[in-house]
C-alpha positions in Angstrom: 0.6 14.6 23.2 -0.1 17.5 20.5 -3.2 15.5 19.2 -4.5 15.1 22.7 -4.2 18.7 23.7 -5.7 19.9 20.5 -8.8 17.6 20.8 -9.3 18.8 24.4 -9.3 22.4 23.3 -11.8 21.7 20.8 -14.0 20.1 23.0 -13.6 22.8 25.4 -14.5 25.3 22.7 -17.7 23.4 21.8 -18.7 23.1 25.6 -18.3 26.9 25.8 -19.7 28.2 22.6 -21.7 25.3 21.2 -23.2 23.5 24.0 -22.6 20.1 25.4 -21.7 17.7 22.2 -23.2 14.8 24.0 -26.7 16.7 24.7 -27.1 17.3 21.1 -25.8 13.9 19.6 -28.9 12.1 18.3 -29.9 9.2 20.5 -31.9 7.4 18.0 -29.1 6.3 15.5 -26.1 4.4 16.5 -23.7 3.2 13.8 -20.8 1.2 14.7 -18.4 -1.4 13.4 -18.7 -5.2 14.8 -17.4 -8.6 14.0 -20.2 -10.5 12.4 -19.4 -14.0 11.4 -15.8 -13.4 10.9 -16.1 -10.0 8.9 -16.1 -6.4 10.2 -19.6 -5.3 9.6 -21.7 -2.1 9.8 -24.4 -2.3 12.6 -26.9 0.4 12.6 -29.0 0.4 15.7 -27.8 -3.1 16.7 -28.8 -4.6 13.3 -26.4 -5.8 10.7 -26.3 -4.0 7.4 -24.7 -5.2 4.0 -22.1 -2.3 3.2 -23.8 -1.2 -0.1 -23.8 2.4 -1.0 -24.8 4.7 -3.6 -22.2 7.5 -4.4 -23.3 10.9 -6.3 -23.7 14.6 -5.4 -27.5 15.4 -4.8 -29.2 17.7 -7.6 -32.7 18.8 -6.8 -33.4 19.2 -10.6 -36.1 16.3 -11.2 -34.8 16.2 -14.8 -31.2 15.5 -13.4 -30.2 11.8 -13.5 -29.4 11.9 -9.7 -33.1 11.8 -9.0 -33.6 8.7 -10.9 -30.4 6.9 -10.0 -31.1 7.5 -6.2 -34.6 6.1 -6.6 -33.2 2.9 -8.5 -30.5 2.5 -5.8 -33.2 2.5 -3.1 -35.3 -0.1 -5.2 -32.0 -2.3 -5.3 -31.8 -2.3 -1.8 -29.4 0.6 -1.1 -29.5 2.3 2.4 -26.2 3.9 2.5 -25.4 7.1 0.5 -22.3 9.0 0.3 -21.6 12.2 -1.2 -19.7 15.4 -1.1 -20.6 18.4 1.3 -18.9 21.8 1.7 -17.5 21.9 5.3 -17.9 25.7 5.9 -14.7 27.5 6.8 -15.7 31.4 7.1 -13.1 34.1 7.0 -12.4 35.6 10.4 -15.7 37.5 11.6 -17.9 36.0 9.3 -20.6 33.4 10.2 -20.7 29.8 8.9 -23.2 29.3 6.3 -24.8 25.9 6.3 -27.3 26.6 3.7 -25.7 24.4 1.0 -25.1 21.6 3.4 -28.7 21.5 4.4 -29.9 21.8 1.0 -27.9 19.0 -0.3 -29.0 16.6 2.6 -32.5 17.7 1.9 -32.4 17.2 -1.7 -31.4 13.5 -1.1 -34.0 13.1 1.7 -36.7 14.4 -0.5 -36.1 11.5 -2.9 -35.0 8.9 -0.4 -36.6 9.6 3.0 -34.9 6.7 5.0 -31.6 7.3 3.6 -28.7 6.8 5.8 -25.7 9.1 5.2 -22.0 9.1 5.3 -21.2 12.7 3.9 -17.5 13.2 2.5 -16.1 16.7 3.2 -12.8 18.5 2.9 -10.9 19.8 6.2 -8.4 21.6 3.9 -8.0 25.2 4.6 -9.3 27.8 1.9 -6.3 28.0 -0.3 -6.3 31.5 -0.9 -7.4 33.9 1.9 -6.3 31.5 4.7 -2.8 31.2 3.1 -2.6 34.9 2.7 -3.7 35.2 6.6 -1.2 32.5 7.7 2.0 33.2 5.4 4.6 30.4 5.7 2.0 27.6 6.1 1.8 26.6 2.3 3.3 23.5 0.6 6.7 24.1 -1.0 8.2 22.0 -3.6 11.6 21.3 -5.3 10.6 23.7 -8.1 8.4 26.3 -6.2 11.0 29.1 -7.1 10.8 28.6 -10.7 7.1 27.6 -10.7 5.3 30.4 -8.7 1.8 29.5 -10.3 1.8 26.0 -9.0 -1.4 25.0 -7.0 -1.4 26.5 -3.6 -2.1 24.2 -0.9 -1.6 24.2 3.0 1.0 22.3 4.6 -0.3 19.1 6.6 2.4 19.7 9.1 1.1 23.4 9.6 0.3 23.8 13.4 -1.9 26.7 12.4 -4.1 24.2 10.4 -4.0 21.7 13.0 -5.2 24.1 15.6 -7.8 25.6 13.5 -9.4 22.9 11.4 -10.7 21.0 14.4 -13.0 24.2 15.4 -14.6 24.1 12.0 -14.8 20.3 12.0 -16.5 20.4 15.6 -18.8 23.0 14.2 -19.7 21.0 11.1 -20.4 17.7 13.1 -22.4 19.6 15.9 -24.5 20.8 13.1 -25.0 17.7 11.1 -25.8 15.8 14.4 -28.1 18.5 15.7 -30.2 18.7 12.4 -29.6 15.4 10.7 -28.3 13.0 13.3 -30.8 10.4 12.8 -29.7 9.9 9.1 -25.9 10.2 9.6 -24.1 7.0 10.1 -20.7 8.4 9.9 -17.9 10.9 8.5 -15.5 11.0 5.8 -12.9 13.6 6.2 -10.6 14.5 3.0 -7.5 16.4 2.3 -4.9 16.6 -0.2 -4.7 15.2 -3.7 -8.2 14.3 -5.3 -9.3 14.4 -1.6 -7.4 11.1 -1.1 -4.8 12.2 1.5 -1.8 11.7 -0.8 0.6 14.6 -1.5 -0.4 17.4 -3.9 1.6 17.2 -7.0 3.1 13.8 -6.2 2.0 12.9 -9.7 4.8 15.0 -10.9 8.5 14.7 -10.9 9.0 17.0 -7.9 9.7 16.8 -4.2 7.5 18.4 -1.6 7.7 19.3 2.0 10.4 22.3 2.1 8.0 24.6 3.8 8.9 25.6 7.5 5.9 23.8 9.1 7.5 20.6 7.6 10.7 21.1 9.2 9.4 22.1 12.6 7.0 18.9 12.3 10.1 16.8 11.4 12.1 18.1 14.4 9.3 17.3 16.7 8.8 13.7 15.5 12.6 13.3 15.7 12.7 14.4 19.3 10.0 11.7 20.0 11.6 9.0 17.9 15.2 9.7 19.5 13.6 10.1 23.0 15.1 13.7 23.3 18.8 12.0 22.9 20.3 14.5 21.0 23.5 12.3 20.9 21.6 9.3 19.6 20.6 11.3 16.6 24.0 12.8 15.9 25.5 9.4 15.8 22.6 7.9 13.7 23.2 10.7 11.0 26.9 11.0 11.9 26.6 14.5 12.4 28.7 15.4 15.6 27.9 19.0 15.8 24.1 18.7 15.2 21.4 20.9 17.2 17.8 20.4 17.3 17.1 23.9 15.8 19.4 23.6 13.3 17.9 20.6 11.6 16.6 21.0 8.0 14.8 18.9 5.6 16.9 17.0 3.1 17.4 18.8 -0.1 16.2 17.4 -3.4 19.6 16.2 -4.3 20.0 14.5 -1.1 16.7 12.7 -1.4 17.7 11.7 -4.9 21.0 10.1 -3.8 21.1 6.5 -2.4 24.4 4.6 -1.4 23.5 1.4 -3.1 22.2 2.2 -6.3 18.5 1.3 -6.1 18.8 1.4 -2.1 19.4 3.8 0.6 21.9 2.6 3.3 20.2 2.2 6.8 23.2 3.9 8.4 24.7 6.2 6.0 21.5 7.3 4.5 19.4 7.5 7.9 18.8 11.2 7.7 16.8 10.9 4.4 15.2 7.6 5.3 14.0 9.5 8.6 12.4 12.4 6.6 10.7 10.0 4.3 9.4 8.2 7.1 8.1 11.6 8.6 6.6 12.5 5.5 4.1 9.6 6.0 3.4 10.4 9.7 2.8 14.1 8.9 -0.4 12.8 6.8 -1.5 10.6 9.3 -1.3 12.6 12.5 -4.1 15.1 11.4 -6.2 11.9 10.2 -5.8 10.5 13.6 -6.5 13.9 15.1 -9.9 14.5 13.1 -11.0 10.8 13.9 -10.4 11.2 17.5 -12.5 14.5 17.5 -15.4 13.0 15.7 -15.5 10.1 18.0 -15.4 12.3 20.9 -18.1 14.6 19.7 -20.4 11.8 18.7 -19.9 9.7 21.8 -18.5 6.9 19.6 -21.7 6.4 17.9 -20.5 7.3 14.4 -18.3 5.7 11.9 -15.1 7.4 10.5 -13.9 6.7 7.0 -10.7 7.6 5.1 -9.1 7.3 1.8 -5.7 5.8 2.4 -2.9 3.2 2.0 -2.8 2.8 -1.8 0.6 0.9 -1.7 0.2 -0.7 -5.1 -1.2 2.1 -7.1 1.1 5.0 -5.9 4.3 2.7 -6.7 3.8 4.3 -10.2 4.2 7.8 -9.2 7.4 9.2 -10.9 9.2 9.4 -7.6 7.7 6.2 -6.3 5.5 5.5 -3.4 7.8 7.2 -0.7 6.7 10.4 -1.6 3.2 9.8 -1.7 2.5 10.1 2.1 0.4 6.8 1.9 3.1 4.4 3.6 1.9 4.6 7.3 -1.0 2.3 6.8 -0.1 0.1 9.5 0.0 3.0 12.0 -3.4 4.2 10.8 -4.9 0.7 11.2 -3.9 0.8 15.0 -6.0 3.9 15.5 -9.1 3.0 17.5 -11.0 5.9 15.9 -10.9 4.7 12.4 -13.5 2.3 11.1 -13.5 2.1 7.4 -10.8 2.7 4.7 -11.7 2.8 1.2 -10.1 3.4 -2.3 -11.2 3.2 -6.1 -10.6 0.3 -8.0 -7.3 0.3 -9.6 -7.0 2.5 -12.8 -4.5 0.1 -14.0 -6.0 -2.6 -16.4 -9.5 -1.7 -16.4 -12.4 -2.3 -18.8 -13.4 -5.8 -20.4 -10.8 -8.3 -19.6 -9.1 -6.3 -16.9 -8.1 -7.5 -13.6 -10.1 -5.3 -11.1 -7.4 -4.9 -8.8 -7.2 -3.4 -5.3 -5.0 -0.4 -4.7 -3.8 -1.4 -1.1 -3.3 -4.6 0.9 -6.9 -4.9 1.6 -6.6 -8.0 4.1 -4.7 -6.2 6.5 -7.6 -3.8 6.7 -9.7 -6.8 7.7 -7.2 -8.3 10.2 -7.2 -5.0 12.0 -10.8 -5.1 12.5 -11.6 -2.5 9.9 -14.0 -2.5 7.2 -12.7 -1.9 3.5 -14.9 -0.4 1.0 -14.1 -0.1 -2.9 -15.2 2.8 -5.0 -16.7 1.2 -8.1 -16.4 4.3 -10.4 -16.7 2.0 -13.4 -17.1 4.1 -16.6 -20.3 2.7 -18.1 -22.0 3.3 -21.6 -23.3 6.4 -20.4 -19.9 8.0 -19.7 -18.9 10.9 -21.9 -15.6 9.2 -23.6 -14.5 12.8 -24.7 -13.6 14.0 -21.1 -10.3 13.1 -19.3 -12.3 10.9 -16.7 -14.2 9.3 -19.5 -10.9 8.1 -21.3 -10.4 5.8 -18.7 -11.3 2.4 -20.0 -15.0 1.6 -19.6 -17.9 -0.6 -21.0 -19.6 -0.3 -24.3 -23.2 -1.6 -23.3 -25.3 -3.0 -20.6 -23.9 -6.5 -20.8 -20.4 -5.4 -20.7 -21.2 -3.1 -17.6 -22.8 -6.2 -15.9 -19.6 -8.2 -16.6 -17.5 -5.3 -14.8 -19.7 -5.1 -11.8 -19.9 -8.9 -11.4 -16.0 -8.9 -11.5 -15.9 -6.3 -8.8 -18.5 -8.2 -6.8 -16.7 -11.4 -7.1 -13.5 -9.8 -5.7 -15.2 -8.2 -2.5 -17.9 -10.5 -1.6 -15.7 -13.5 -0.5 -13.9 -11.0 1.6 -17.1 -9.8 3.0 -16.1 -6.0 1.9 -18.2 -3.2 0.8 -18.5 -0.8 -2.0 -20.2 2.2 -3.3 -21.3 2.4 -6.8 -20.3 5.9 -8.1 -21.8 8.4 -10.5 -18.3 10.2 -10.3 -19.1 13.6 -12.0 -23.2 13.2 -11.6 -23.8 13.0 -15.1 -25.9 9.6 -15.2 -23.1 7.0 -15.4 -25.5 4.3 -13.5 -28.8 5.8 -14.9 -30.2 2.4 -16.1 -32.7 0.2 -14.5 -30.7 -2.8 -15.8 -27.7 -1.6 -14.0 -29.4 -1.7 -10.8 -31.2 -4.9 -11.2 -27.8 -6.6 -11.7 -26.6 -5.0 -8.6 -29.7 -5.9 -6.6 -29.1 -9.5 -7.6 -25.7 -9.7 -6.4 -26.3 -8.0 -3.1 -29.6 -10.0 -2.2 -27.1 -12.8 -2.4 -24.4 -11.0 -0.3 -27.0 -10.1 2.5 -28.4 -13.8 2.7 -24.8 -15.2 3.0 -24.0 -12.6 5.6 -25.6 -15.2 8.1 -23.1 -17.7 7.5 -19.4 -17.7 8.7 -17.0 -16.0 6.3 -15.2 -18.8 4.3 -12.4 -16.6 2.6 -9.0 -18.8 3.4 -6.9 -18.5 0.1 -3.7 -20.7 -0.1 -1.7 -17.9 -1.4 -0.6 -14.5 0.1 0.9 -11.5 -1.3 3.3 -9.7 1.4 4.5 -6.2 1.2 6.5 -3.8 3.6 6.0 0.0 3.9 9.2 0.5 5.8 11.2 -1.2 3.0 10.0 1.3 0.4 11.4 4.2 2.3 14.7 2.7 2.1 14.6 2.4 -1.6 15.5 5.0 -4.1 12.6 7.4 -4.9 12.0 6.4 -8.6 9.1 4.5 -10.5 11.8 2.5 -12.2 11.8 0.2 -9.4 8.4 0.5 -7.6 6.1 0.5 -10.6 7.0 -2.9 -12.3 7.2 -4.7 -8.9 4.2 -3.2 -7.0 1.7 -1.8 -9.5 2.3 -3.5 -13.0 3.0 -7.1 -11.6 -0.5 -7.2 -10.4 -1.4 -7.9 -13.9 0.4 -11.3 -13.7 -0.6 -12.4 -10.0 -4.4 -11.4 -10.4 -4.2 -13.9 -13.5 -2.5 -17.0 -11.9 -5.8 -18.8 -11.5 -6.0 -19.0 -7.8 -7.3 -16.6 -5.0 -5.1 -14.7 -2.8 -4.7 -12.4 0.2 -2.7 -9.3 0.6 -1.0 -8.3 3.6 1.6 -5.8 5.2 4.8 -7.8 6.5 4.0 -6.5 10.0 0.6 -8.9 9.9 3.3 -11.7 9.8 5.8 -10.5 12.0 3.2 -9.6 15.0 1.5 -13.1 14.5 -1.9 -11.6 13.2 -2.0 -14.0 10.4 -0.6 -17.5 9.5 1.2 -17.8 6.3 -0.9 -20.0 3.6 0.7 -22.7 1.4 2.7 -20.1 -0.8 3.7 -16.5 0.0 5.2 -13.9 -2.5 7.3 -11.5 -0.8 7.4 -8.2 -2.9 9.8 -5.5 -1.8 10.4 -7.0 1.5 13.9 -5.5 1.6 14.1 -4.4 5.3 14.5 -7.5 7.4 16.2 -7.5 10.9 17.8 -10.7 12.4 14.6 -11.4 14.6 12.5 -10.7 11.5 14.2 -13.3 9.6 13.8 -16.0 12.1 10.1 -15.3 12.8 9.7 -15.6 8.9 11.6 -19.0 8.8 9.5 -20.3 11.5 6.2 -19.2 9.8 7.4 -20.8 6.6 7.7 -24.4 8.0 6.1 -26.7 5.6 5.5 -24.0 2.9 6.9 -22.3 0.0 8.5 -18.8 -0.4 8.9 -16.8 -3.5 11.4 -13.7 -2.7 11.7 -11.0 -5.5 14.5 -8.8 -6.1 16.8 -8.1 -3.1 14.5 -9.4 -0.3 16.4 -9.0 2.9 19.1 -6.8 1.6 18.5 -4.1 4.5 18.4 -4.3 8.1 18.8 -1.7 10.8 22.6 -1.5 10.9 23.7 -2.4 7.4 22.9 -3.4 3.7 24.6 -6.7 2.6 24.2 -9.4 0.1 24.9 -11.8 2.8 21.5 -10.6 4.7 19.8 -11.9 1.5 21.5 -15.2 1.6 20.6 -15.6 5.4 16.9 -15.0 4.4 16.4 -16.8 1.2 19.0 -19.6 1.6 20.8 -18.7 -1.8 24.3 -18.0 -2.2 24.6 -15.0 -4.4 26.8 -13.0 -6.6 26.3 -9.2 -6.6 27.3 -6.8 -9.7 26.9 -3.2 -9.8 24.5 -3.3 -12.6 22.6 -5.5 -15.0 19.4 -5.9 -17.1 16.0 -6.8 -15.6 15.2 -9.2 -18.4 15.7 -12.8 -18.2 14.9 -16.3 -20.1 13.6 -19.3 -18.6 15.5 -22.5 -19.3 15.6 -26.2 -18.6 13.1 -29.0 -18.2 11.5 -28.5 -14.9 8.2 -28.4 -13.5 8.4 -24.9 -12.4 9.3 -23.8 -16.1 6.8 -26.0 -17.7 5.4 -24.1 -21.0 8.0 -21.5 -20.4 11.4 -22.8 -21.4 13.0 -20.5 -24.0 10.7 -17.6 -23.3 12.1 -14.2 -22.5 10.5 -12.0 -19.9 11.1 -8.6 -18.3 12.4 -5.2 -19.2 15.7 -5.3 -21.2 15.8 -1.4 -20.8 15.7 -1.4 -17.2 19.0 -1.7 -15.3 19.0 -3.3 -11.7 21.6 -1.7 -9.5 22.8 -3.8 -7.6 21.7 -7.0 -9.4 22.1 -10.5 -7.7 22.5 -13.8 -9.4 22.2 -17.2 -7.9 25.7 -19.0 -7.4 26.0 -22.5 -8.1 25.7 -24.8 -5.0 24.5 -28.1 -4.0 20.5 -28.1 -4.0 20.0 -25.3 -6.2 18.0 -25.7 -9.2 18.5 -22.9 -11.9 15.2 -21.9 -13.6 16.2 -18.8 -15.4 19.0 -16.7 -16.5 19.6 -13.2 -17.2 19.7 -12.0 -20.9 22.9 -10.1 -20.7 25.4 -12.5 -19.1 23.4 -15.9 -18.5 24.0 -15.8 -14.8 21.1 -17.3 -12.7 18.2 -15.0 -12.4 15.7 -17.3 -10.8 16.3 -20.3 -8.6 14.7 -23.0 -6.3 16.0 -24.5 -3.4 14.6 -27.0 -0.5 15.3 -25.5 2.8 14.6 -28.6 4.9 11.2 -28.0 6.2 10.3 -25.2 3.8 10.9 -24.5 0.0 12.4 -21.2 -1.2 12.4 -19.5 -4.6 14.5 -16.5 -5.4 13.6 -14.1 -8.4 16.1 -11.7 -9.1 13.9 -9.7 -11.3 10.8 -7.4 -10.5 8.0 -9.5 -12.1 7.2 -13.0 -13.5 4.5 -14.2 -15.9 1.1 -15.7 -14.7 2.3 -19.2 -16.0 5.3 -19.4 -13.6 3.2 -18.5 -10.6 0.8 -21.1 -11.6 3.6 -23.8 -11.9 4.7 -22.8 -8.4 1.1 -23.4 -7.0 0.7 -26.6 -8.8 4.1 -27.9 -7.3 2.9 -26.7 -3.8 -0.4 -28.5 -4.0 -2.6 -25.2 -4.3 -5.7 -25.6 -6.2 -5.6 -23.8 -9.5 -8.9 -23.0 -11.2 -7.7 -21.9 -14.5 -4.3 -22.9 -16.2 -5.1 -19.8 -18.5 -4.5 -16.0 -18.0 -8.0 -15.0 -17.0 -9.1 -13.6 -13.6 -10.7 -15.6 -10.8 -12.1 -14.9 -7.4 -13.4 -17.3 -5.0 -13.8 -18.5 -1.2 -14.3 -22.1 -2.3 -18.1 -21.7 -2.5 -18.7 -18.6 -4.6 -16.7 -18.5 -7.8 -16.2 -15.7 -10.4 -14.5 -16.1 -13.6 -13.8 -13.3 -15.9 -12.3 -13.8 -19.3 -9.1 -11.9 -20.2 -9.3 -13.4 -23.8 -12.2 -15.0 -25.8 -12.4 -18.7 -26.3 -13.1 -22.1 -24.3 -12.0 -22.1 -20.7 -11.4 -25.3 -18.6 -12.2 -24.6 -15.1 -10.8 -27.2 -12.6 -13.2 -28.2 -10.0 -12.1 -29.1 -6.4 -12.7 -33.0 -5.9 -16.2 -34.1 -5.3 -17.8 -30.7 -5.9 -20.8 -29.7 -7.9 -21.1 -26.5 -9.8 -24.0 -24.3 -10.7 -24.1 -21.1 -12.8 -25.6 -18.0 -10.9 -25.9 -15.4 -13.6 -27.7 -17.6 -15.7 -29.6 -20.4 -13.7 -31.0 -22.1 -16.6 -27.7 -22.3 -18.6 -26.5 -25.9 -19.4 -23.0 -26.8 -18.1 -20.4 -29.1 -19.8 -18.3 -31.1 -17.2 -15.7 -33.1 -18.5 -14.0 -35.3 -15.8 -13.3 -32.7 -13.2 -13.3 -29.7 -15.5 -16.2 -27.4 -16.4 -16.0 -26.3 -19.9 -17.2 -22.8 -20.8 -16.8 -20.8 -23.7 -16.2 -16.8 -22.9 -16.3 -13.7 -24.9 -13.5 -11.3 -24.1 -14.3 -9.5 -20.8 -17.3 -12.0 -20.0 -17.8 -12.5 -16.2 -19.8 -15.5 -15.0 -20.5 -16.4 -11.4 -21.0 -19.9 -10.0 -21.8 -21.7 -6.7 -19.6 -24.6 -5.5 -21.2 -27.0 -3.3 -19.9 -30.5 -2.0 -21.2 -33.5 -3.6 
């Protein structure tokens, strides 16, 4: 209700003081998202456009690399440009100055007159004078009293900010539509850390959200969640004398406590779980508010884009993903006012031989009818390696840059997703004709294949759950290995995969493929369990550490057994390391090999008890109890992994047994839709690429190359990091 009232207030404000917003909305340009051959696609004035962008801040100096890069981008087929603009937020009594806004846009249009623009801008209040004018609205942290010089930032729960930013946003949109509307395709509002909507200072080992606006917002949210039933809240929190106005946010000590070692109890720790949930909601509410306002002011003729949902990447925060504010992706995807989500390529395992991972479960974005765009900020041979940004692994020459761009393109093209190639700090990272020639080759192919139905249908799924993370102890020791680092293995299992939120399965938005890896799906209610068992008929499930341990009313080992089918023994703590054993198809090539972190203690830790039908596959290194096991469940197969990650070879063994086509039995990176295949070598040497039956293969990045096919394998020799592209067609 609060969001609708504020949006209505702003529209009234503009009508009274800025004219009818629909009168100045440019009639000549309509940008919208539609389904096109199975993929969410940008349409401009009714025409489908490939989602190819160039991203750099305009600079009028003809000697600056921006001009040359923008021109090369246009020659390569780029029509969409995204860049930063300052949204004017003047002090009281001062007039908004749009001079730098207009100048930046004009600087770009002077170079590319037909550019279509999606500006990126901050709706953050000016941190100094605004916070001085609005005391009490600043974010506070667990160390604020001891660290008075920390970065000042306005609270996302601040009512003062939520009431004021729409006024400046409306003025900003009004100005751009009135002056540049025939070039604007959409808007990209930003806030918080690095403009990406995760909490400031979440990369530090501190807790945030101790300011009064967060407390008041928490109370308001609780009133809604508990339907104004104070007694229901008292029972849930076991606080019989609780009053609405007396509710406080949990202390740092309360947030650091968990009843079951690495897990909070759904009943005893409900107070802390509720607050962790609200911390995500507090971020998404103003995002929904801004998106609704932009749609209202543009008569729904422009797109809205956000950075959000970095589930895998932010698991590596010191306090884990639950402090990020990014665990309400499922909610944001339900908004009819949000069209595009975006994130950079993962910063983990970049460079030659890397995996080019997504930060979030991107296939949930597509299922929701939204477009996902990756930010390709590859550090090229032109990046200054002496800077902090330059120290992230990059390329050394044009050939390696081609390899990385191909690897990236190979990941997004089968999914029909978009990208913007980014010169992050405008120092000429992409200032080379050869770079843009390679980009043009790839995207010419993309545009041609938009006319055919999307083919992406992998036989493997990765499923994660936001709610479950809120029920876990806030520490990277659990979250980082399972969600972030484990990607280095499943990106190298030799088969394509899709990534989804658990809600996609439970709400029948997807059908599970042959094999599904359930990572951190701890919170499973009885109805959820039955739904999953039905969805798994005829398929294989791989359950990782503690799957199903939590439900709405308890935490228990019996719930893991009910979900996975394995009788389990629980111990208070034990190491995360294990050793593969036995002669079994699932342990082929691994018997005797140790894996996992012997210095990490899992508490609680579960081992599989001996029982009929259970096949032991690995034992823990400290006590030889069973860490990994497999079992037939009648009409589906269950595998339980009591640790946080397994090697790629083990995953390949699972896929082989399940009948999934595995292109490579080596730890290299592939991406495919069954027609377009990309192979990127994590190590130098000969690779044997298994072709599907009765399939012809041709190489696209070097059409004249002679290919060696032995039986049903293509034999190719790669350099470290080399990426090659192929076309697969039926004989």
